[in-house]
N, C-alpha and C positions, 0 to 999 in steps of 0.2 A: 504493500500500500504506500510506502514512503515515497516512491518515485512519482506518485500523483500529487504530492505536496508542492505548491508553488507560492513563494512569498508568504510563508506561514499560513497558507490557506489550502484546504482540500475541498474540491467540489467535483462530484461525479455522479453519473447515473449508474445505479447498481443493477446493470442488465447484462445481457449476453455479449454485447459489444465490448464492454469493459472486462468481463470475466467469461471468456468463451468456453472455458472448461467447466462451467457450472453443471450440476447434476441433471441428467436427462430423465425427468419425471414430472408428473403433474402435481406434485406437492407444492404448496405455497413455500416461497423461499425468502430468506433474508440474509443480510450481511451484518455480522457483529464486529464492532471496532472498539479497541481500547487504545486510548491516546493520552499523551502527556502535554500539558501546557505549564507555563510558569506558576499557575495557580494550583496545580496538582494533577493527579491521574484520574481519568474519567472513562466511562464506557458509553456506547450508544448503539443503536441498530437502525437499519433502514430496510424496508421491504423491497423486493425485486422491482425494478423499473421505476423506482422513486429516486428523487434527488437527495444526496447526502452532502451537507456543507458543514465543515468544521474550520474554525479559525482560532486565533489566540484567546478570544473572549468566550469561546463556546464552553459552557458548563454542562456536561452531560451527567450521567448517573455515576454515583460513587458506590463503593462496595456496600453490600447489604449487611444486616445485623445477624442475630442468632438464627433466625429463620429466613427462608427465601422470600423475596418480594417479587411478585409478578408484575411485569411491565408491558407485556403484550400477550394477547390470546386471540387467535383467529381460527375460524372454522370454515372449511370449504376446500377449494383447490386453486391451482395457479390461475385459472381463468376467472373464477368468481369466489370470493370469500368475504366473510364479515367478521367484525370484532365481537368476541364473546368475553371480553375482559370483565365486564360487570357480572356476568354469570359465574365466572371462575371465582371472583371475589366473594360472591354469595356462597358458592360451594365450599369455600375455605372455612366457613363457620361450622361445617359438619365434621371437620377434622378427619376426613377419610384417609385411610392408609393408601388406598388406590381407587381408581375409577376407570370405567370403560368409556371410550369416546363413542357416542351414539347420538342418533337424532332426538332421543328423549332428552338428553342433557343439552345438546347443542343443535337446535333445529337447522336443517339444511335450507338453502335458498330454493324457492319454488321452481325456478328455471334452471337449476344447476344440473349439469350432466356429468357423468363419470363418478369417480371416487371422491369421498370427502376425507379431509385430514384435519387434525387438531395441531396447531402450531403454537407453542408457548415460548416466551422469552422471560427470563427471570434473573434477579441479582441475588448473590449470597456473599459471604465473606471473601470468596475467591474471585469475585468479579461477575461478568455477564455470561449467561449460558442460554442455550436453546435446546428444545426437545420437540420432536414431532412424532405423531402416531397416526395410523390409518383408522378409519371407522372400524369398530370391533376390537381394536387393540387396547391395551391398558397403559395408563400412566401411573407409576408408583412413586410415593414419597419415600425418601430414605428414612431409616429409623429416627434420625435426629431432625428430620423435616427441613434439611438445608439444601436438598437437591432433588431432582426428578429424574426418572428413567423409564424407558418404554419396555413393555414385555409383549409377547405374542398374545393373541386373543385367548380368553379363558378356556375356549374349547381345546386349545393346543397345550396350554400349561397354566398352572396356577400354584403358587407357593405362598404359604402363610409364613411371613418372616419373623425373626427374632423369638423363636420358641426356645426356651431354656433347655440346656442339656440335662439328660438323665444319667444316673449311674449309682452304683452301690457306694456307700460311704459318704453320701451327701445329705444324710438325715432324711432320706426317702427310700428306705430299704425294702418296702413292699412295692414291687414294680407295678401292680395294678393300681394302687392308690397314687403312686407317683405319676403314672400316665393320666389317670383321671384328673389329678390336680392341674397338670399342664394343660389338658384339654379344656377344663373349666375356665382357667385364668386367661387362656388364649382368646376366649369369646367375651371377656370382660366381666366374668362372675368373680366377685370378691371372696376368696377363700384361701385356705392354707392346707398343707398336707396333713397336719394334725387334725384339722377340722374334718377333712374327708375321711380320715381313719376313724374318727370318733362318730360322726353322723352315720357312717355306713355300718358301724359295729365291728369293722376289721381290727380295731385296736384291742378287742377282747379275744381274738382268735388264737388258737394253737391247734395244730394238726400234725399227725405223724403216720408214716407208712411203715408197717412192720418190717418190710424188706429194706428199709433205709433208702429212700429216694429223695432227690433234690426237689421234686415237685411238691413235697409236703409244705414247702414255704409259699406256694402259689395261693394267693388270698381266696380264690374262688374254687379251689379244688374240691372242697367238701361242703361249703356253705355259701349261699347266695347273699353276698354283701352288696352286690351291684344294684339290686332292686331297691333296697332302702336308701342307698346313696342317691339314686336318681329321684326318689320321692322327696328326700330331704332338700334337694335343689330345685324341685318343681319341674323336672325334666321327663319327657317321654324318651323311650329308648327302644331301639331295634337291635336284637342280638342274633347274629348268624353263627352257627356252630357246625364245623366240619362240612362245609358246603361241597356238593358234588361238582365236578368240572363244568357240567352244563348249567349250573346255578351261578357260577362265578361271574359271568359276563354282566348279568343284571345287578349283582352285588357291587361290582366295580363301578358301574354307572351311578349307583346310589352314593358310593363313596366319593366320587368326583363331584357330584352335586353338593354333598355336605361340605367338602373342602371349599368350593366356590362360595358357599354361604358362611364360611368361617367356623363351621362346626367340625372340629377335628375328631375323627374316629379313633378309638383306642383298640388295640388288637394284640394278640399273643403270638409269639414266634415270627416276628417280622424279620429278624436276622440273627445269626449265630446260634441262639439257643431259645428254648421256650420261656421267655419272659415277656411281660407286657411292655408296650411302647405306644407311640402316637404317630399316626400318619399325618404328615405336615404339608404335603403337596404332591403335584404330579407334573411330568414332562411328557412330550410326544403323544399328545392326545390320551394320556393315561397309560401308555405302554410302560412307563417307569413311574413307580410310586416312591415318594421320599418319606423319611421318618426320623424320629428320635427314638433310640433304644437304649437299654442299659449296658450295651456293649460298644458304644461309639468311641469312648476315650482311647481304647487300645488301637483302633484304626487311625484316629487322628495323630496319636503319638508315633505310630509306626511309619506313617507317610508324611510326617511334618516337613521333610526336606524334599519331597517328590514334587517337582514343578508341574507335572501333568495332573496330579491329584489336586494340587492347589488351584490350578486353572479351572478344573472342573467344579471345585467348591464355589467359585464365583457364579457359575451357571446354576448350581443347585442351592445357592444361598446358604451353604454350610451344612447341608443335610446329606445323609448317606442313603443309598438305595434300599428299598425293601427287597430282601433276597428270597423270601418264602411267602407263599400264599398262607396267611394266618388261619389257624383252625378255630379261633374264636375272634369275633369282631363285635364291638359294641358301638353303635352309631347313636349319638346323643341328639335328640330332637329339640324342638322349641321349648323355651322356658315359660311356664305358666305360673300359677299361684305357688308361692314358696311357703311352706309351713313355718310357724314361729320357731325360734331357736329353742325355746323351752320344750315345745312339742317334739322337736328332733332329739333333744336330750332324753326324754322319756322313752322314745322309740329305741334309742341306742341301748338304754339299760334293759329293755325287754329283750333285745337281740342278745345281749350278754347272757341273760338267764337261760335263754333258749339254746344258744350255741354251746355253752359250756356243758350242758346236760345232754347234748345230742348223741354222744357216744360214737358209734361206728356209722359212717354214711351208708345209706342203702345202696348207692350206685357204685360203691368201690370198697376196697378193704382199708381205706384211710380211717384212722381213729381221730376224733376231734374232742375238744374240751378236756374234761378230767380223764377220760379214757386215753386220750393222746399222751397226757403226762405219764400214765401208768405204762403204756407200751414203750415209750421212750426210756423211762427208768429201767424197765426190764431189760431192754437191749443194752444199756450201759453196764448193767451188772451181770451180764452173761459172760463171765470170765472165761469159760471154756471156749467160746467162739473166738475171742481175741488171741488165745493161746494157740489155736490151730489155724487161724486165717493166714492166707498168703499176703505178700506185700500189697498186691493190687487191691484185694478186697479190704484190707486194713486201711489203706490210704483213701479209698473211696468212702468208707464209713467215717473217717476223720473229716473229710470234706463235707459230707452231708450233715454231720453233727454241727460243724462250724456254721454252715449256711442256715440251719434251722435255729440255732442259738441267735444268730444275727436277726432273723425274722422275729423271734420272740422278744428279744431285747428292744427292737424297734417298735413293735406293737405296744408293749407296756409303757415305753417312754411316751408314745403318742396318747395312750390312755391317761397317763398322769397329766400331760399338757391339756388335753381336752377337758378333763374334770376341773382342773384349776380355772380354765377359761369360762367354764359353765357355772361357777359358784355364784356369780352376780345375777344369774337368771332366776334363782330360786328365792322366793319371798317367805314361804312357810318356814318357821324357825326350826321345827323338828326335822323337816326334810333337809334344810340347809345344814343342820348339825350332822346328819347322816352322810350327806354328800361331801362335806368337809372332811370327815373321818375317812371316807372312801378315797378322796384325793390324796390324803396323807399316806394311806396304805399303799396306793399305787406309786407314789413318789418314792417310798422306801423300796418297793419291789423293783422299780426301774433302776434305782441306784445299785441294788444287789446284782442284778443281771448285767448291768454295764461294767461293773468292776470285774466280774467273772469273765465276761466276754473279752475284755481288753487283755487278759492274761492267757487266752487260749492260743495254741500253736497255729501259725498261719499255714493252711493247707496248700497254699501256692508254692511253698518251698519244697523242692524235690528231695524226698528222703526215702531210704530203704533200710531193711534189716533192723539192727538194734537202734539206730538213730531214729527210725520211724516210730518204734515202740516206746522209746524213751521220751518222745515229745508228747505222748498221750498214754500215760501210765494207768494202771488199775486204780491207784489212789485218786488220780485226777477224775476218772470216770465216776468213782464213788462220790467224790465231792460234788460233782455235777448232779448226780442222782439225788443227793441230799438237797441241793439247791432247788431242783425241780419240784421235789416234794414240798418244800417250804413255799415256793411260788404258788403251787396248787392250793395249799392251805390259805395263803393270803387271798387268792382268787375267790376261795369259798367265803371268806369274810366279806369280800367285795360283793358277792351275791347277796348276802344277808343285808348289807347296807343298801344295795340297790332295791331290794324288796321293801325296805323301810321307806325309801324315797317314793317308790311307786305306790305303796300302800297308803301313805299319807295323802298323796295327790288324788288317788282314785276314790278315796273316802271323802 
């Protein structure tokens, strides 16, 4: 541009004669210019075929502030377009994360032929910028709302950005409740992981499989905590389980529609292993689904220096692919009337009393509640098994034990937090006294479990022979069995206190 400046003045028509290499398309076009005068640095723009004049006294636009500032918005094409700047300023009040260019938002000229495009120019702290999209494509705001970028139409791809990572050791060790929390907060529902655990009743759970399987820690393996969770948040839900191949096409279309509406489905076995995660978006008309899972950190760490992986992360907005068709999917529908927090507390206490007494699930050999404690303790005290087991079986049982203790510790910590938060809801003095004692009991229980869990041997460390057996001795297993018996007794006290709270309120 500098060679067009004569005597401290720039004057030109921004057209094909001046810029013969301009893009060959019917989009509206503009020229962005940043220039410096003795008074400072400024920016400006001019639409194609219009006159641009700049001299020493021209004061253009200066850099914007914390959020972007729109200075141009036109809708149409190169032959005919109109300003829609006032409409864009109106839409800014809605604080959309993205929007689709359409005739509904930006009416087309009645005599217009051909394609329509939305052209935006804006300022931010970095200067002047422009972005354009065709009708049906989307414009997205960056997370900090300082820039705009285009994406393909929602039928081709849709990604819900800025979804938090999941992972064990983040205070969300129940993968179902973690995924549920992320899905709820992504759609603007104000909640926490501990509240999801409490209102669903999952904070009271304990389950165990006599053959010692990792699936014992799955929140929904023996008891339905999902239904009360949805009821507590006023949500309808559709659950698909073990769909046949011919059913999956319709299910995927429903998943894509939910994503476009900002309702993120949760599902189990998305990648690596059967744990719950969140489906966060899709690419290529849904051929590729994206997700957050409890196994993402390992992949991010392993490929941190891989340029091809990092380049793809920009396309997928930081999400990994769904590798497996999940065998359980929960699609959360619209939110309607939400029960009062006190009503949800009472419902949670009833779930506690029911689930702890459930015994053995009808549909499997999993034990739940007090029966689960008994089966687990018996397995810990079966000294003959440990004396005769080979390294592989011994190591697997060590891993399952550690995983189940992690789940139990996390559940009772959430129970303690949920009870403490619920104290302010209860007005009846007798019920409040019982609930306060219950909160104290679960606070003690959570501390006992946490202290024991911290001292347990890490199953990720590869050990064999004497080293393997020394890290998990008979005396350590006996101490754990004693702890589980104590926790069961404290849970029983919790039952009696819960019955008191419910008895007072129901009378």
